[in-house]
TIRO-2110 file (N, C-alpha, C; in Angstrom, 1 decimal):
// TIRO-2110
0.8, -1.2, 0.0, N, 1, A
0.0, 0.0, 0.0, CA, 1, A
0.9, 1.2, 0.0, C, 1, A
0.7, 2.1, -1.0, N, 2, A
1.6, 3.3, -1.0, CA, 2, A
1.4, 4.2, 0.2, C, 2, A
2.4, 4.9, 0.6, N, 3, A
2.4, 5.8, 1.7, CA, 3, A
2.0, 7.2, 1.2, C, 3, A
1.0, 7.8, 1.8, N, 4, A
0.6, 9.1, 1.4, CA, 4, A
1.4, 10.2, 2.2, C, 4, A
2.0, 11.1, 1.4, N, 5, A
2.9, 12.1, 2.0, CA, 5, A
2.3, 13.5, 1.8, C, 5, A
2.3, 14.3, 2.8, N, 6, A
1.9, 15.7, 2.7, CA, 6, A
3.1, 16.5, 3.2, C, 6, A
3.4, 17.6, 2.4, N, 7, A
4.5, 18.4, 2.7, CA, 7, A
4.0, 19.7, 3.5, C, 7, A
4.6, 19.9, 4.7, N, 8, A
4.3, 21.0, 5.6, CA, 8, A
5.5, 22.0, 5.4, C, 8, A
5.1, 23.3, 5.2, N, 9, A
6.1, 24.3, 5.1, CA, 9, A
5.8, 25.4, 6.1, C, 9, A
6.8, 25.6, 7.0, N, 10, A
6.7, 26.6, 8.0, CA, 10, A
7.3, 28.0, 7.5, C, 10, A
6.5, 29.0, 7.6, N, 11, A
6.9, 30.3, 7.0, CA, 11, A
6.8, 31.3, 8.2, C, 11, A
7.4, 32.5, 7.9, N, 12, A
7.3, 33.6, 8.9, CA, 12, A
7.7, 34.9, 8.1, C, 12, A
7.3, 36.0, 8.6, N, 13, A
7.6, 37.3, 8.0, CA, 13, A
9.1, 37.6, 8.1, C, 13, A
9.6, 38.5, 7.3, N, 14, A
11.0, 38.9, 7.4, CA, 14, A
11.3, 39.4, 8.8, C, 14, A
10.4, 40.3, 9.3, N, 15, A
10.6, 40.9, 10.6, CA, 15, A
10.7, 39.9, 11.7, C, 15, A
9.8, 38.9, 11.6, N, 16, A
9.9, 37.8, 12.6, CA, 16, A
11.2, 37.0, 12.6, C, 16, A
11.7, 36.7, 11.4, N, 17, A
12.9, 36.0, 11.2, CA, 17, A
14.1, 36.8, 11.7, C, 17, A
14.1, 38.0, 11.3, N, 18, A
15.2, 38.9, 11.8, CA, 18, A
15.2, 38.9, 13.3, C, 18, A
14.1, 39.1, 13.9, N, 19, A
14.0, 39.1, 15.4, CA, 19, A
14.5, 37.8, 16.0, C, 19, A
14.2, 36.7, 15.4, N, 20, A
14.6, 35.4, 16.0, CA, 20, A
16.1, 35.2, 15.9, C, 20, A
16.7, 35.6, 14.7, N, 21, A
18.1, 35.5, 14.6, CA, 21, A
18.8, 36.4, 15.6, C, 21, A
18.3, 37.6, 15.7, N, 22, A
18.9, 38.6, 16.7, CA, 22, A
18.9, 38.1, 18.1, C, 22, A
17.8, 37.4, 18.4, N, 23, A
17.6, 36.9, 19.8, CA, 23, A
18.7, 35.8, 20.2, C, 23, A
19.1, 35.0, 19.2, N, 24, A
20.1, 34.0, 19.4, CA, 24, A
21.5, 34.5, 19.0, C, 24, A
21.6, 35.7, 18.5, N, 25, A
22.8, 36.3, 18.1, CA, 25, A
23.6, 35.4, 17.1, C, 25, A
22.9, 34.9, 16.1, N, 26, A
23.6, 34.1, 15.1, CA, 26, A
23.4, 34.7, 13.7, C, 26, A
24.4, 34.6, 12.9, N, 27, A
24.2, 35.1, 11.5, CA, 27, A
23.3, 34.1, 10.7, C, 27, A
22.7, 34.5, 9.6, N, 28, A
22.0, 33.6, 8.7, CA, 28, A
23.1, 32.9, 7.9, C, 28, A
22.9, 31.6, 7.7, N, 29, A
23.9, 30.8, 6.9, CA, 29, A
24.2, 31.3, 5.5, C, 29, A
23.2, 32.0, 4.9, N, 30, A
23.3, 32.5, 3.6, CA, 30, A
23.6, 34.0, 3.4, C, 30, A
23.9, 34.7, 4.5, N, 31, A
24.0, 36.1, 4.4, CA, 31, A
25.4, 36.5, 4.0, C, 31, A
26.4, 35.7, 4.1, N, 32, A
27.8, 36.0, 3.7, CA, 32, A
28.2, 37.3, 4.3, C, 32, A
28.7, 38.3, 3.5, N, 33, A
29.1, 39.6, 4.0, CA, 33, A
27.9, 40.6, 4.1, C, 33, A
26.7, 40.1, 3.8, N, 34, A
25.6, 41.0, 3.8, CA, 34, A
24.9, 41.0, 5.1, C, 34, A
23.6, 41.4, 5.1, N, 35, A
22.9, 41.6, 6.3, CA, 35, A
22.0, 40.3, 6.6, C, 35, A
21.4, 40.3, 7.7, N, 36, A
20.5, 39.2, 8.0, CA, 36, A
19.4, 39.1, 7.0, C, 36, A
18.9, 40.3, 6.6, N, 37, A
17.8, 40.3, 5.6, CA, 37, A
18.2, 39.8, 4.2, C, 37, A
19.5, 40.0, 3.9, N, 38, A
20.0, 39.5, 2.6, CA, 38, A
20.0, 37.9, 2.7, C, 38, A
20.4, 37.4, 3.8, N, 39, A
20.4, 35.9, 4.0, CA, 39, A
19.0, 35.4, 3.9, C, 39, A
18.0, 36.1, 4.5, N, 40, A
16.6, 35.6, 4.5, CA, 40, A
16.1, 35.6, 3.1, C, 40, A
16.4, 36.7, 2.4, N, 41, A
15.9, 36.8, 1.0, CA, 41, A
16.5, 35.7, 0.1, C, 41, A
17.7, 35.4, 0.3, N, 42, A
18.4, 34.4, -0.4, CA, 42, A
17.7, 33.0, -0.1, C, 42, A
17.4, 32.8, 1.1, N, 43, A
16.8, 31.5, 1.5, CA, 43, A
15.4, 31.4, 0.9, C, 43, A
14.6, 32.6, 0.9, N, 44, A
13.3, 32.6, 0.3, CA, 44, A
13.4, 32.2, -1.2, C, 44, A
14.4, 32.7, -1.9, N, 45, A
14.5, 32.4, -3.3, CA, 45, A
14.8, 30.9, -3.5, C, 45, A
15.6, 30.3, -2.7, N, 46, A
15.9, 28.9, -2.8, CA, 46, A
14.7, 28.0, -2.5, C, 46, A
13.9, 28.5, -1.5, N, 47, A
12.8, 27.7, -1.0, CA, 47, A
11.5, 27.9, -1.7, C, 47, A
11.5, 28.9, -2.6, N, 48, A
10.2, 29.3, -3.3, CA, 48, A
9.5, 28.1, -4.0, C, 48, A
10.2, 27.3, -4.7, N, 49, A
9.6, 26.2, -5.4, CA, 49, A
9.0, 25.2, -4.5, C, 49, A
9.8, 24.9, -3.4, N, 50, A
9.2, 24.0, -2.4, CA, 50, A
8.0, 24.5, -1.7, C, 50, A
8.0, 25.8, -1.4, N, 51, A
6.9, 26.4, -0.8, CA, 51, A
5.6, 26.3, -1.7, C, 51, A
5.8, 26.6, -2.9, N, 52, A
4.7, 26.6, -3.9, CA, 52, A
4.1, 25.2, -4.0, C, 52, A
4.9, 24.2, -3.9, N, 53, A
4.4, 22.8, -4.0, CA, 53, A
4.0, 22.1, -2.7, C, 53, A
4.1, 22.9, -1.6, N, 54, A
3.7, 22.3, -0.3, CA, 54, A
2.2, 22.1, -0.2, C, 54, A
1.8, 21.2, 0.5, N, 55, A
0.3, 20.9, 0.7, CA, 55, A
-0.2, 21.9, 1.8, C, 55, A
0.6, 22.2, 2.8, N, 56, A
0.1, 23.0, 3.9, CA, 56, A
1.2, 24.0, 4.2, C, 56, A
0.8, 25.3, 4.4, N, 57, A
1.8, 26.3, 4.8, CA, 57, A
1.2, 27.0, 6.1, C, 57, A
2.1, 27.0, 7.1, N, 58, A
1.7, 27.7, 8.4, CA, 58, A
2.6, 28.9, 8.6, C, 58, A
2.0, 30.0, 8.8, N, 59, A
2.7, 31.2, 9.2, CA, 59, A
2.9, 31.2, 10.7, C, 59, A
4.2, 31.1, 11.1, N, 60, A
4.6, 31.0, 12.5, CA, 60, A
4.9, 32.3, 13.1, C, 60, A
4.8, 33.4, 12.4, N, 61, A
5.2, 34.7, 12.8, CA, 61, A
4.8, 35.1, 14.2, C, 61, A
3.5, 34.8, 14.5, N, 62, A
2.9, 35.3, 15.8, CA, 62, A
2.6, 34.1, 16.7, C, 62, A
3.2, 32.9, 16.4, N, 63, A
2.9, 31.7, 17.2, CA, 63, A
4.0, 31.4, 18.1, C, 63, A
3.6, 31.0, 19.4, N, 64, A
4.6, 30.4, 20.3, CA, 64, A
4.6, 28.9, 20.0, C, 64, A
5.5, 28.2, 20.7, N, 65, A
5.7, 26.8, 20.4, CA, 65, A
4.4, 26.0, 20.6, C, 65, A
3.7, 26.4, 21.7, N, 66, A
2.4, 25.6, 22.0, CA, 66, A
1.4, 25.9, 20.9, C, 66, A
1.3, 27.1, 20.4, N, 67, A
0.3, 27.4, 19.4, CA, 67, A
0.7, 26.7, 18.1, C, 67, A
2.0, 26.7, 17.8, N, 68, A
2.4, 26.0, 16.6, CA, 68, A
2.1, 24.5, 16.7, C, 68, A
2.3, 23.9, 17.8, N, 69, A
2.0, 22.4, 18.0, CA, 69, A
0.5, 22.2, 17.8, C, 69, A
-0.3, 23.1, 18.3, N, 70, A
-1.8, 23.0, 18.2, CA, 70, A
-2.2, 23.1, 16.7, C, 70, A
-1.6, 24.0, 16.0, N, 71, A
-1.9, 24.2, 14.6, CA, 71, A
-1.5, 23.0, 13.8, C, 71, A
-0.4, 22.4, 14.1, N, 72, A
0.0, 21.2, 13.3, CA, 72, A
-0.9, 20.0, 13.6, C, 72, A
-1.2, 19.9, 14.9, N, 73, A
-2.2, 18.8, 15.3, CA, 73, A
-3.5, 19.0, 14.5, C, 73, A
-4.0, 20.2, 14.5, N, 74, A
-5.3, 20.4, 13.8, CA, 74, A
-5.2, 20.1, 12.3, C, 74, A
-4.0, 20.4, 11.7, N, 75, A
-3.9, 20.2, 10.3, CA, 75, A
-3.8, 18.7, 10.0, C, 75, A
-3.1, 17.9, 10.8, N, 76, A
-2.8, 16.5, 10.5, CA, 76, A
-3.7, 15.5, 11.2, C, 76, A
-4.5, 16.0, 12.1, N, 77, A
-5.4, 15.0, 12.7, CA, 77, A
-6.9, 15.3, 12.3, C, 77, A
-7.1, 16.1, 11.3, N, 78, A
-8.4, 16.4, 10.8, CA, 78, A
-9.0, 15.1, 10.2, C, 78, A
-10.3, 15.0, 10.2, N, 79, A
-10.9, 13.8, 9.6, CA, 79, A
-10.6, 13.7, 8.1, C, 79, A
-10.4, 12.5, 7.7, N, 80, A
-10.0, 12.4, 6.3, CA, 80, A
-11.3, 12.2, 5.4, C, 80, A
-12.5, 12.3, 6.0, N, 81, A
-13.7, 12.1, 5.2, CA, 81, A
-13.9, 13.2, 4.2, C, 81, A
-13.5, 14.4, 4.6, N, 82, A
-13.8, 15.6, 3.7, CA, 82, A
-12.7, 15.6, 2.6, C, 82, A
-13.1, 16.1, 1.4, N, 83, A
-12.1, 16.2, 0.4, CA, 83, A
-11.1, 17.3, 0.6, C, 83, A
-11.6, 18.4, 1.2, N, 84, A
-10.7, 19.5, 1.5, CA, 84, A
-11.1, 20.2, 2.8, C, 84, A
-10.0, 20.4, 3.6, N, 85, A
-10.2, 21.1, 4.9, CA, 85, A
-9.9, 22.6, 4.7, C, 85, A
-10.9, 23.4, 4.9, N, 86, A
-10.8, 24.8, 4.7, CA, 86, A
-10.8, 25.6, 6.0, C, 86, A
-9.8, 26.5, 6.2, N, 87, A
-9.8, 27.4, 7.3, CA, 87, A
-10.2, 28.8, 6.7, C, 87, A
-11.2, 29.3, 7.3, N, 88, A
-11.7, 30.7, 6.9, CA, 88, A
-11.2, 31.6, 8.0, C, 88, A
-10.3, 32.6, 7.6, N, 89, A
-9.6, 33.3, 8.6, CA, 89, A
-9.8, 34.8, 8.5, C, 89, A
-10.2, 35.5, 9.6, N, 90, A
-10.2, 37.0, 9.6, CA, 90, A
-8.9, 37.5, 10.0, C, 90, A
-8.6, 38.7, 9.5, N, 91, A
-7.3, 39.4, 9.9, CA, 91, A
-7.4, 40.9, 9.7, C, 91, A
-6.5, 41.6, 10.3, N, 92, A
-6.4, 43.0, 10.1, CA, 92, A
-5.2, 43.4, 9.2, C, 92, A
-5.5, 44.1, 8.1, N, 93, A
-4.5, 44.5, 7.2, CA, 93, A
-3.3, 45.3, 7.9, C, 93, A
-3.7, 46.0, 8.9, N, 94, A
-2.6, 46.8, 9.6, CA, 94, A
-1.6, 45.9, 10.3, C, 94, A
-1.9, 44.7, 10.5, N, 95, A
-1.0, 43.7, 11.1, CA, 95, A
-0.3, 42.8, 10.1, C, 95, A
-0.6, 43.0, 8.8, N, 96, A
0.0, 42.3, 7.7, CA, 96, A
-0.8, 41.2, 7.2, C, 96, A
-0.6, 40.8, 6.0, N, 97, A
-1.3, 39.7, 5.3, CA, 97, A
-0.9, 38.4, 5.9, C, 97, A
-1.8, 37.4, 6.1, N, 98, A
-1.4, 36.1, 6.5, CA, 98, A
-0.6, 35.4, 5.5, C, 98, A
0.6, 34.9, 5.9, N, 99, A
1.5, 34.3, 4.9, CA, 99, A
1.0, 33.0, 4.4, C, 99, A
0.1, 32.3, 5.1, N, 100, A
-0.4, 31.0, 4.7, CA, 100, A
-1.8, 31.1, 4.0, C, 100, A
-2.2, 32.3, 3.6, N, 101, A
-3.5, 32.4, 2.9, CA, 101, A
-3.4, 32.0, 1.5, C, 101, A
-4.3, 31.2, 1.0, N, 102, A
-4.4, 30.8, -0.4, CA, 102, A
-5.1, 31.8, -1.2, C, 102, A
-6.1, 32.4, -0.6, N, 103, A
-6.9, 33.5, -1.2, CA, 103, A
-7.3, 34.5, -0.2, C, 103, A
-7.4, 35.8, -0.6, N, 104, A
-7.6, 36.9, 0.3, CA, 104, A
-8.8, 37.8, -0.2, C, 104, A
-9.7, 38.0, 0.6, N, 105, A
-10.8, 39.0, 0.3, CA, 105, A
-10.6, 40.2, 1.2, C, 105, A
-11.1, 41.4, 0.7, N, 106, A
-10.9, 42.7, 1.4, CA, 106, A
-12.3, 43.2, 1.8, C, 106, A
-12.5, 43.4, 3.1, N, 107, A
-13.8, 43.9, 3.6, CA, 107, A
-13.8, 45.4, 3.8, C, 107, A
-12.7, 46.1, 3.4, N, 108, A
-12.6, 47.5, 3.7, CA, 108, A
-13.5, 48.4, 2.8, C, 108, A
-14.2, 47.8, 1.9, N, 109, A
-15.2, 48.5, 1.1, CA, 109, A
-16.4, 48.9, 1.9, C, 109, A
-16.6, 48.2, 3.0, N, 110, A
-17.8, 48.5, 3.9, CA, 110, A
-17.5, 49.5, 5.0, C, 110, A
-18.5, 50.3, 5.4, N, 111, A
-18.3, 51.2, 6.5, CA, 111, A
-17.7, 50.5, 7.7, C, 111, A
-16.8, 51.2, 8.5, N, 112, A
-16.2, 50.6, 9.6, CA, 112, A
-17.0, 50.8, 10.9, C, 112, A
-17.5, 49.7, 11.5, N, 113, A
-18.2, 49.9, 12.8, CA, 113, A
-17.4, 50.5, 13.9, C, 113, A
-16.0, 50.5, 13.7, N, 114, A
-15.2, 51.1, 14.7, CA, 114, A
-15.6, 52.6, 15.0, C, 114, A
-16.1, 53.3, 14.0, N, 115, A
-16.4, 54.7, 14.1, CA, 115, A
-17.8, 54.9, 14.6, C, 115, A
-18.5, 53.8, 14.9, N, 116, A
-19.8, 53.9, 15.6, CA, 116, A
-19.6, 53.7, 17.1, C, 116, A
-19.8, 54.7, 17.9, N, 117, A
-19.4, 54.6, 19.3, CA, 117, A
-20.0, 53.4, 20.0, C, 117, A
-21.2, 53.1, 19.8, N, 118, A
-21.8, 52.0, 20.5, CA, 118, A
-21.4, 50.6, 20.0, C, 118, A
-20.7, 50.6, 18.8, N, 119, A
-20.2, 49.3, 18.3, CA, 119, A
-18.7, 49.2, 18.4, C, 119, A
-18.0, 50.2, 18.7, N, 120, A
-16.5, 50.2, 18.7, CA, 120, A
-15.9, 49.1, 19.6, C, 120, A
-16.5, 48.9, 20.8, N, 121, A
-15.9, 48.0, 21.7, CA, 121, A
-16.4, 46.6, 21.6, C, 121, A
-17.3, 46.4, 20.6, N, 122, A
-17.8, 45.1, 20.3, CA, 122, A
-17.0, 44.5, 19.1, C, 122, A
-17.3, 43.3, 18.6, N, 123, A
-16.6, 42.8, 17.5, CA, 123, A
-17.6, 42.1, 16.6, C, 123, A
-17.1, 41.5, 15.5, N, 124, A
-18.0, 40.9, 14.5, CA, 124, A
-18.7, 39.7, 14.9, C, 124, A
-18.4, 39.2, 16.1, N, 125, A
-19.2, 38.0, 16.7, CA, 125, A
-20.4, 38.5, 17.4, C, 125, A
-20.5, 39.8, 17.7, N, 126, A
-21.6, 40.3, 18.4, CA, 126, A
-22.7, 40.7, 17.4, C, 126, A
-24.0, 40.4, 17.8, N, 127, A
-25.1, 40.5, 16.8, CA, 127, A
-25.2, 42.0, 16.4, C, 127, A
-25.1, 43.0, 17.2, N, 128, A
-25.3, 44.4, 16.7, CA, 128, A
-24.3, 44.7, 15.6, C, 128, A
-23.0, 44.3, 15.8, N, 129, A
-22.0, 44.5, 14.7, CA, 129, A
-22.3, 43.7, 13.5, C, 129, A
-22.6, 42.4, 13.7, N, 130, A
-22.9, 41.6, 12.5, CA, 130, A
-24.1, 42.2, 11.7, C, 130, A
-25.2, 42.6, 12.4, N, 131, A
-26.3, 43.2, 11.7, CA, 131, A
-25.9, 44.4, 11.0, C, 131, A
-25.1, 45.3, 11.6, N, 132, A
-24.7, 46.5, 11.0, CA, 132, A
-23.9, 46.2, 9.7, C, 132, A
-23.0, 45.3, 9.8, N, 133, A
-22.1, 45.0, 8.6, CA, 133, A
-23.0, 44.4, 7.5, C, 133, A
-23.8, 43.4, 7.8, N, 134, A
-24.6, 42.7, 6.7, CA, 134, A
-25.7, 43.6, 6.1, C, 134, A
-26.1, 44.7, 6.8, N, 135, A
-27.1, 45.6, 6.3, CA, 135, A
-26.5, 46.6, 5.3, C, 135, A
-25.2, 46.7, 5.2, N, 136, A
-24.5, 47.6, 4.3, CA, 136, A
-24.6, 47.2, 2.9, C, 136, A
-24.8, 48.2, 2.0, N, 137, A
-24.8, 47.8, 0.5, CA, 137, A
-23.6, 47.1, 0.1, C, 137, A
-23.8, 46.0, -0.5, N, 138, A
-22.7, 45.2, -1.1, CA, 138, A
-22.2, 44.0, -0.2, C, 138, A
-22.6, 44.0, 1.1, N, 139, A
-22.1, 43.0, 2.0, CA, 139, A
-22.6, 41.6, 1.6, C, 139, A
-24.0, 41.5, 1.4, N, 140, A
-24.5, 40.2, 1.0, CA, 140, A
-24.1, 39.8, -0.4, C, 140, A
-24.0, 40.8, -1.3, N, 141, A
-23.5, 40.5, -2.6, CA, 141, A
-22.1, 40.0, -2.6, C, 141, A
-21.3, 40.5, -1.7, N, 142, A
-19.9, 40.1, -1.6, CA, 142, A
-19.8, 38.6, -1.3, C, 142, A
-20.6, 38.2, -0.2, N, 143, A
-20.6, 36.8, 0.2, CA, 143, A
-21.1, 35.9, -0.9, C, 143, A
-22.2, 36.3, -1.5, N, 144, A
-22.8, 35.5, -2.6, CA, 144, A
-21.8, 35.3, -3.7, C, 144, A
-21.1, 36.4, -4.2, N, 145, A
-20.2, 36.3, -5.3, CA, 145, A
-18.9, 35.6, -4.9, C, 145, A
-18.4, 35.9, -3.7, N, 146, A
-17.1, 35.2, -3.3, CA, 146, A
-17.4, 33.7, -3.1, C, 146, A
-18.5, 33.4, -2.5, N, 147, A
-18.8, 32.0, -2.3, CA, 147, A
-19.0, 31.3, -3.6, C, 147, A
-19.7, 31.9, -4.5, N, 148, A
-19.9, 31.3, -5.9, CA, 148, A
-18.6, 31.1, -6.6, C, 148, A
-17.7, 32.0, -6.5, N, 149, A
-16.3, 31.9, -7.1, CA, 149, A
-15.5, 30.8, -6.5, C, 149, A
-15.8, 30.5, -5.2, N, 150, A
-15.0, 29.5, -4.5, CA, 150, A
-15.5, 28.1, -4.8, C, 150, A
-16.7, 28.0, -5.3, N, 151, A
-17.3, 26.6, -5.5, CA, 151, A
-16.5, 25.8, -6.5, C, 151, A
-16.2, 26.3, -7.7, N, 152, A
-15.3, 25.5, -8.6, CA, 152, A
-13.9, 25.3, -8.1, C, 152, A
-13.4, 26.3, -7.3, N, 153, A
-12.1, 26.1, -6.7, CA, 153, A
-12.1, 25.0, -5.7, C, 153, A
-13.1, 24.9, -4.9, N, 154, A
-13.1, 23.7, -3.9, CA, 154, A
-13.2, 22.4, -4.6, C, 154, A
-14.0, 22.4, -5.7, N, 155, A
-14.2, 21.1, -6.5, CA, 155, A
-12.8, 20.8, -7.1, C, 155, A
-12.1, 21.8, -7.7, N, 156, A
-10.8, 21.6, -8.3, CA, 156, A
-9.8, 21.1, -7.3, C, 156, A
-9.8, 21.7, -6.1, N, 157, A
-8.9, 21.3, -5.1, CA, 157, A
-9.0, 19.8, -4.8, C, 157, A
-10.3, 19.3, -4.7, N, 158, A
-10.5, 17.9, -4.4, CA, 158, A
-10.0, 17.0, -5.6, C, 158, A
-10.2, 17.5, -6.8, N, 159, A
-9.8, 16.7, -8.0, CA, 159, A
-8.2, 16.6, -8.0, C, 159, A
-7.6, 17.7, -7.5, N, 160, A
-6.1, 17.7, -7.5, CA, 160, A
-5.5, 17.2, -6.2, C, 160, A
-6.4, 16.7, -5.3, N, 161, A
-5.9, 16.2, -4.1, CA, 161, A
-5.2, 17.2, -3.2, C, 161, A
-5.6, 18.5, -3.3, N, 162, A
-5.2, 19.5, -2.4, CA, 162, A
-6.1, 19.6, -1.2, C, 162, A
-5.6, 19.1, -0.1, N, 163, A
-6.5, 18.8, 1.0, CA, 163, A
-6.7, 19.9, 2.0, C, 163, A
-5.9, 20.9, 1.9, N, 164, A
-6.0, 22.0, 2.9, CA, 164, A
-6.0, 23.4, 2.1, C, 164, A
-6.8, 24.3, 2.6, N, 165, A
-6.8, 25.6, 2.0, CA, 165, A
-7.2, 26.6, 3.1, C, 165, A
-6.6, 27.8, 3.0, N, 166, A
-6.9, 28.9, 3.9, CA, 166, A
-7.4, 30.1, 3.1, C, 166, A
-8.6, 30.5, 3.4, N, 167, A
-9.2, 31.6, 2.8, CA, 167, A
-9.3, 32.8, 3.8, C, 167, A
-8.7, 33.9, 3.5, N, 168, A
-8.7, 35.0, 4.5, CA, 168, A
-9.5, 36.2, 4.0, C, 168, A
-10.1, 36.8, 5.0, N, 169, A
-10.8, 38.1, 4.7, CA, 169, A
-10.3, 39.1, 5.7, C, 169, A
-9.9, 40.2, 5.2, N, 170, A
-9.3, 41.3, 6.0, CA, 170, A
-10.1, 42.5, 6.1, C, 170, A
-10.0, 43.2, 7.2, N, 171, A
-10.4, 44.6, 7.3, CA, 171, A
-9.3, 45.4, 8.0, C, 171, A
-9.5, 46.6, 8.4, N, 172, A
-8.4, 47.4, 8.9, CA, 172, A
-7.8, 46.7, 10.2, C, 172, A
-8.6, 46.5, 11.2, N, 173, A
-8.1, 45.9, 12.4, CA, 173, A
-8.3, 44.5, 12.7, C, 173, A
-9.2, 43.9, 11.8, N, 174, A
-9.5, 42.4, 12.0, CA, 174, A
-10.4, 42.1, 13.1, C, 174, A
-11.3, 43.1, 13.5, N, 175, A
-12.2, 42.9, 14.6, CA, 175, A
-13.7, 43.0, 14.3, C, 175, A
-14.0, 43.7, 13.3, N, 176, A
-15.4, 44.0, 13.0, CA, 176, A
-15.9, 43.3, 11.6, C, 176, A
-15.6, 44.0, 10.6, N, 177, A
-16.1, 43.6, 9.2, CA, 177, A
-15.6, 42.3, 8.8, C, 177, A
-14.3, 42.0, 8.9, N, 178, A
-13.8, 40.7, 8.5, CA, 178, A
-14.3, 39.6, 9.3, C, 178, A
-14.5, 39.8, 10.6, N, 179, A
-15.0, 38.7, 11.5, CA, 179, A
-16.4, 38.3, 11.1, C, 179, A
-17.3, 39.3, 10.8, N, 180, A
-18.6, 39.0, 10.4, CA, 180, A
-18.6, 38.3, 9.0, C, 180, A
-17.9, 38.8, 8.1, N, 181, A
-17.9, 38.2, 6.7, CA, 181, A
-17.3, 36.8, 6.7, C, 181, A
-16.3, 36.6, 7.6, N, 182, A
-15.8, 35.2, 7.7, CA, 182, A
-16.9, 34.2, 8.2, C, 182, A
-17.6, 34.6, 9.1, N, 183, A
-18.7, 33.8, 9.6, CA, 183, A
-19.7, 33.5, 8.5, C, 183, A
-20.1, 34.5, 7.7, N, 184, A
-21.0, 34.3, 6.6, CA, 184, A
-20.5, 33.4, 5.5, C, 184, A
-19.2, 33.7, 5.2, N, 185, A
-18.6, 32.8, 4.1, CA, 185, A
-18.5, 31.4, 4.6, C, 185, A
-18.1, 31.2, 5.9, N, 186, A
-17.9, 29.8, 6.4, CA, 186, A
-19.3, 29.1, 6.3, C, 186, A
-20.4, 29.8, 6.6, N, 187, A
-21.7, 29.1, 6.5, CA, 187, A
-22.0, 28.7, 5.1, C, 187, A
-21.6, 29.5, 4.1, N, 188, A
-21.8, 29.2, 2.7, CA, 188, A
-21.0, 28.0, 2.3, C, 188, A
-19.7, 28.0, 2.7, N, 189, A
-18.8, 26.9, 2.3, CA, 189, A
-19.2, 25.5, 2.9, C, 189, A
-19.8, 25.6, 4.1, N, 190, A
-20.2, 24.3, 4.8, CA, 190, A
-21.3, 23.6, 4.0, C, 190, A
-21.9, 24.3, 3.1, N, 191, A
-22.9, 23.7, 2.2, CA, 191, A
-22.4, 23.0, 1.0, C, 191, A
-21.1, 23.1, 0.8, N, 192, A
-20.5, 22.5, -0.4, CA, 192, A
-20.1, 21.1, -0.2, C, 192, A
-20.3, 20.2, -1.1, N, 193, A
-19.9, 18.8, -1.0, CA, 193, A
-18.4, 18.6, -0.8, C, 193, A
-18.0, 17.7, 0.2, N, 194, A
-16.6, 17.4, 0.4, CA, 194, A
-15.8, 18.4, 1.1, C, 194, A
-16.4, 19.5, 1.6, N, 195, A
-15.7, 20.6, 2.2, CA, 195, A
-16.0, 20.6, 3.7, C, 195, A
-14.9, 20.6, 4.6, N, 196, A
-15.0, 20.7, 6.0, CA, 196, A
-14.4, 22.1, 6.3, C, 196, A
-15.1, 22.9, 7.2, N, 197, A
-14.7, 24.3, 7.4, CA, 197, A
-14.4, 24.5, 8.9, C, 197, A
-13.4, 25.2, 9.1, N, 198, A
-13.1, 25.7, 10.5, CA, 198, A
-12.9, 27.3, 10.4, C, 198, A
-13.1, 28.0, 11.4, N, 199, A
-13.0, 29.4, 11.4, CA, 199, A
-12.0, 29.9, 12.5, C, 199, A
-11.2, 30.8, 12.1, N, 200, A
-10.2, 31.4, 13.0, CA, 200, A
-10.2, 32.9, 12.8, C, 200, A
-10.0, 33.7, 13.9, N, 201, A
-9.9, 35.1, 13.9, CA, 201, A
-8.5, 35.5, 14.4, C, 201, A
-7.6, 35.8, 13.5, N, 202, A
-6.2, 36.0, 13.9, CA, 202, A
-6.0, 37.2, 14.8, C, 202, A
-6.7, 38.3, 14.6, N, 203, A
-6.4, 39.5, 15.3, CA, 203, A
-7.5, 40.0, 16.3, C, 203, A
-8.4, 39.1, 16.5, N, 204, A
-9.5, 39.5, 17.4, CA, 204, A
-9.1, 39.9, 18.8, C, 204, A
-8.1, 39.2, 19.3, N, 205, A
-7.7, 39.4, 20.7, CA, 205, A
-6.7, 40.6, 20.9, C, 205, A
-6.3, 41.2, 19.8, N, 206, A
-5.3, 42.3, 19.9, CA, 206, A
-6.0, 43.6, 20.5, C, 206, A
-5.2, 44.3, 21.2, N, 207, A
-5.7, 45.6, 21.7, CA, 207, A
-5.8, 46.6, 20.6, C, 207, A
END
């Protein structure tokens, strides 16, 4: 019986990698007479083909060792009954794009609840914020169109045996609009055949 192999690629932002090398006071093996960043860029160039062919990419920039272990366990212990395991992720653009996102949607075309005093301290999981976001012109149309565009993608992933995908939706801070839209998109994707969906909110706990 052939062994099924899945390739896991651990990534991080340049800033995170520079910080890690500086903490241990070691040069990058590829930097030569250049800077740490030169070495990191050289490594990225060498690893790009492997990254592109990997089955799973995890952005470790903001993860501690325990969070990384949990993420790996989630990826590799997921039920094999679904054709593709989809993580729908909310994030804030001001904190950077998720390195492991396969597709990214932008919720910044909607009015920001942050500027509504009674909504500012709430988030997209709270009903008043969710109602406000989904009542805005274009919100429902975005979910319908984005969900419809993903349907052939999910079917194609299953045909190509791509078993994991991360779909990210961002807003400015990752607390209001993106959180609401992620919940709506996840509900849509759960109705697709062979698709198992989990939801994560990367920046919801930030101050």
